[in-house]
N, C-alpha and C positions, 0 to 999 in steps of 0.2 A: 566431487562424485557429479555434479552436475554437467561440470565442461565435458568430461570424459565420458557421459553417457550419450552429447550431443556431438561429438568428432567420433562416436561409433556408431550413432545413428547415419550421420552421415558417409560415414565408409561404406555403412551397408545398402545404402541407395547409392554409391557408386558401383558397388559389387552388383546391385540388381541392375543397371545399366548393362556394367560389360557381359554379365550372362545374356542379357537381349540383346547384344552385339555377337554375343556366341553363336544364341539360336541362328540369329539371319548370315550369319558364319557359312554355318550349317546348310541352308537355304542355296550360298554360291555352287556349291558343289554340282548336283544337277544343270546350273546354268553353265556351268565349266565344259561338264560333259556336252552339254547342248550346242554350245558355242565351237567346243571341236570339231563333232560332227558336221555340224554344217558349213565348217568352214573347211575340212576337207571333200564336202563335194562338190565344193567352190560355188556352186549356188548361193550358197548363205554366207560367203564370206562378210557381206557389208553387217555381219551380226555382231563380228568379232572387234572393229572399232567400237562399236556401242555398249558391247559388254564390257569392254576395259574402259570407257568413261563411266560406266555404272561402278564399276570397282574402285575408280579414282574417289569419286564423289562417298563411296560407304567407308576408303582409307579418310577421308579427310575429315567425316566425322568423328573418327578417335582422335585423328590430329588434334582438332580443337577442344576434345574432351582433354585430351594429356593437357595439352596447354591450360585451360582451364583449372585441373589440378594443380599443376607444379608451378602455375604461372610464366610458363617458357614455353613460346612457342614451338612445335616441330615443324621443320622448312619440308617443302615438299619440292621436288624438282623432276617432271616430266617433260617430254619432247611433245608440242605440241599435235594433235592430232589432224593435218589438214593436207589438203591437196586430194588428187583422185583416192579411187578406193583402193588399189592396187598401194599406192603409197600410205594410207592409212593405215593399211594391212601390215605392213612392215616395220610401220614406226610400234604399231601395238603390238608385234612380236618382239622386235628388238628391244624396246626401250627396257633399262633394266628395274624401272621403276615398277612392272608390271609382274613383274617374277617376285620382285619384293614386297608387292600389296598380297601377291597370290602365299607368300608364305607367312604373311601376317594373317590372313582370313583361316588357315589352317590352325595358327598357335594360339588365335582369337577362342575358335571354338573349344580347343582342350582346355585353354588356361580359364577364360571365361563363366564357362560352367563349374570346372571344377573349382574354382574361386569360390562362387556362390554355395556349392554345395556343401564348400567347409564351413563358409563364413556365416551361413543361416544358422548350426548349431552350434558354432565357436556363440552366438550376440547371444543364444540363450544362454550356454553355459556361463558365458562372460559376465553376465548380468547376476548369475548367482553367486560366482565365486567373487568378484571384483565389491558385491552388495555385503558381503563377508568382510572381505580383506578391510574397505573402507571402515566397516565396523569397530574392526579394532585397532583401527590408525594405519594400515598399512596402503601404500601403493595400488590400483588396479593394477593387475598382469596380464589379464585375458582379452580385455576389451583394446586394448590399444594394437592388438595383431591384425585386427580388422584392417586398420590406417595401414598397417604395413603390407596386407594384401595386394590395397589398392595401388600403394606405391610401389610395389614390386610391377604390380600390371602396368600402369604409367611409363615404368623405365625400361621394360621388354618391347612394348608398343613403339618407344622412342628410338631402340634399339633397331627394330624391325624397319620400321616406317621411315626413320630418317634417312637423306639421301647419302650416299657412297661417298667419303672424303674426298675423291678422285674427281666424281661431278661437282660438287660445292666448287672446289678450284676451278673447274672447266669457268662452272657461272661466275665464278669471281673474275677470271682470266678475260671471259668476255665483257661484261658491267666496268671493268676498269679499263677495257679499250675503247668501250661507248663514250664512257667519263673523259676519257683521254682527248678522244676528237673532239668533243665540247669545249674541255678546254682547251684546247689548239684554236678553235673557230671562237672561241669568247674573247681569247690574247690577241689574235688578228684582228677582231673588228675592234677592241680597246686600242691596239695601236693605230690600225686605220682613224678612229676617232682622234686619238692624238693629233695624229698627224695634219687631220682637217683642221682642226683648232689651230694649231700651229701657222699652218699654210695661209689657212681664210682670215685670221684673229690676228694672231701675234707679227707674223710676218707683214703683212700686208699693213697693219699700224706703224713698224720700224720702217717700211720700205719710204710713207709717208712723214714720218719724224724726219728721216735724213734729208726727204727733198726740202720741208719745211724748214732747218736747219740750213741749207744749203742756199736756199731764199734770204733768211734773215740775214745771214753772213753778208750777200750781196748787195743788200738793200739797206744795212745798217749804217753805211759811211754816207750816203745820200739820204736816208729819209729813215732816220733814227724812230719814229713813232712806228712807222709801219715794221721795221727791225723788231721795235720791240713787242708788236702784237704778233707778229711771227712766234715770236720764241715763247711768248703766253700761250701760246696756240701748240708750241711745240710739248710745251711742260704737259697741258693736259691729254696731248697722246702719249706721253709716257705713261704718265698716270695710268691710264686707258690699259695701257700694252702691259703695264704691272699688273693691273686686276685680274686681264685676260690668262696671263700667266700664273698664277695664282689659281684661279680656276682650273686651269690644266694640270696643276701639282695635287690641288684635292681631289680630283679623277683619278691621280694615279693611286697617292697614298695620303689622306686629309691629313695635315700637320695638327690639326687639331686631336687626334686620336692619340699623337706623341703628347702633347702637352699635357690635356686632360684626360686622358684613358677614355675608354669605351663609351662608360657612363657620362661621364662629363660630354662627351662628345654628340650621344642621344639628347643629352638633355639641351644641347644647345641649338640641334638641329630642331627640335620640338618646340623652341621658343621664335625658330624662323621660320616654319611653316605654313603660317597663315591658319591652320585651324587650333581646337584648342586641346593641346595634348596632354595627356596624362602618363606619366612613365612609371611603372613598376620594376622595383629589380628585387629578384630574391636572389639571396646567396651570401649577400653581403658586397661590398665594395672592395673592402680590404684581401688580401692573402695576393699570390701571384698572380698575374697578369697572363691573357691567352695570347697566345703567336701572332706577332702582328699580321700576318695575313687572315689571321680568323677572326681581329677585331674589325680588320679591314672588308671584311666581306659580310659582318654582321653590320655595320655602318652602313654598307651599300643595299643592303636590305632595309634597313630603317629608311633611307631618304627615297630610294625609288619608292617603299609602300606609301610613306606620307606624299610624295611628290604626287603619284596615280588617285592618291585619296582625294588631295587637294583640288588637282584638275578634272577628276570625271565623276566622282560619285557623290556630289552633292551634299556631302557630311559637314558639318560643322564642327562636330567631336571624334576623336580617335585615341587609342589606347596603345602604348607599348610595354611589350614586355620583354623584362632581360631576367634570365634564370642560368646560374652556374650549378651544374652537379656533376657529380662523379665522372669526369674524362668526358663531360659536353657542355656545349654553351647553346642554349634554346631562346631564341628570339621569336616575338609573336607581335604583330600589328594587325590593329581593329580599327574598323571602322564601320559608322552605322549609317552608312550611305544608300544608295540605290541598288549596289550590287551588280551583279551579270559581267563580274570581269573573265574576261577569255584569252588563253593562252594565243589561240590560233586565230584571234583578230585583228592581226595585223602589226600590233603593237612590238615592242621588243623590249618591254620593262619587265613582264613577269617571265618571260621565257631568260633575258638577261640573268634574272636573279637566281633562275634555276639552274642556266649554265655556272655560274660561278661559285654554286653550293656546290654542285655535282665536283666541280674541279678539287674541292677539299673533302671526299667522301661523307659531305651532309643531305640532307633530307629536307623536301618542300613540299609543305602540303597549302593549297588553296581550296578556300572556302567560299565560295561568293554567287549564292542563290541570288535570283530575280527577286529584288525588294529588301535584300541585304541582310544580313551585314558580310563583308567582305573581311576573311580573316587570312591572313597569312602568316604560316607556323613553319620556323626553321629549325634544325636541328644541326651544329656543326663540332664536330670530334674537336675538341682542344688539348689534345695531349698526344 
């Protein structure tokens, strides 16, 4: 019974909030009339965009309320009110979100006030009736109706305020277009890096190796000692070229990922980073592995973040968190350095992370206030 009373009290409080929003909705009626009249006489056309912005903020309050009650956020999609006055007025009038919000305002007044007028006496009756039912060992029947009223309010607001499917699809297409462009740019930059590494490093060493072998062949008959020295030098060149090739291969797809999996590869990175790194794994190491592209992206995030921490943060410690949830792989890297990491500061590390993760439809959040800590949180879909 105590839990029922607590839930009923919480629901009654939410109904009171809905009632308050309903009264505010009533105040929007004269605002709408005022805006229409001033817009029609042209001289007050500037009032329309400001009124629409106010309406959007009011609808945003309801969206946040629904998200807190249901645990699922209500997306919003508006055309930005930018440009000259005429353009802003046109956007305010033509944006489907304006009509959607106005429709919700009308419904909110009716449902918010009606639900409160019904919920208040229902709470009084429910305490009496459910108290009797509890005394005879029966389940409460009236007070749970208050929660249903709030659930209906949240569901109704979600239907009215959520963007149309076509609008969400258009936004998704635009988002994927940007992501594709960034992925193409990242892919091009990676190809240029590989080409540069091969041309400036491995190719140059192979040319030098070929020359030294040729000199050794010519010198071997007349000066075996010098020929042997040239061959020893050539062997050193071969080992250096192999090392550079391994570096290039690791940049494409680290072999350690295939051999040891993501957790083992990250632990190897941590051991070689020069920092005191703690690797925390949530979700276990057993079970099916994530796709190769996902593991490679996660490995790249950790490698880049630890490199940045070692070079720029001044920190001596860092923490790496790996967590596998339903359909998502989460990676977090935190250092206790000086902070102040800036994606626009001319470096390519954080920008490269963002582009690589965006190509997999993931998200990147970077927090680096001056004084630290710097935290890089990444989520990558793995299904």
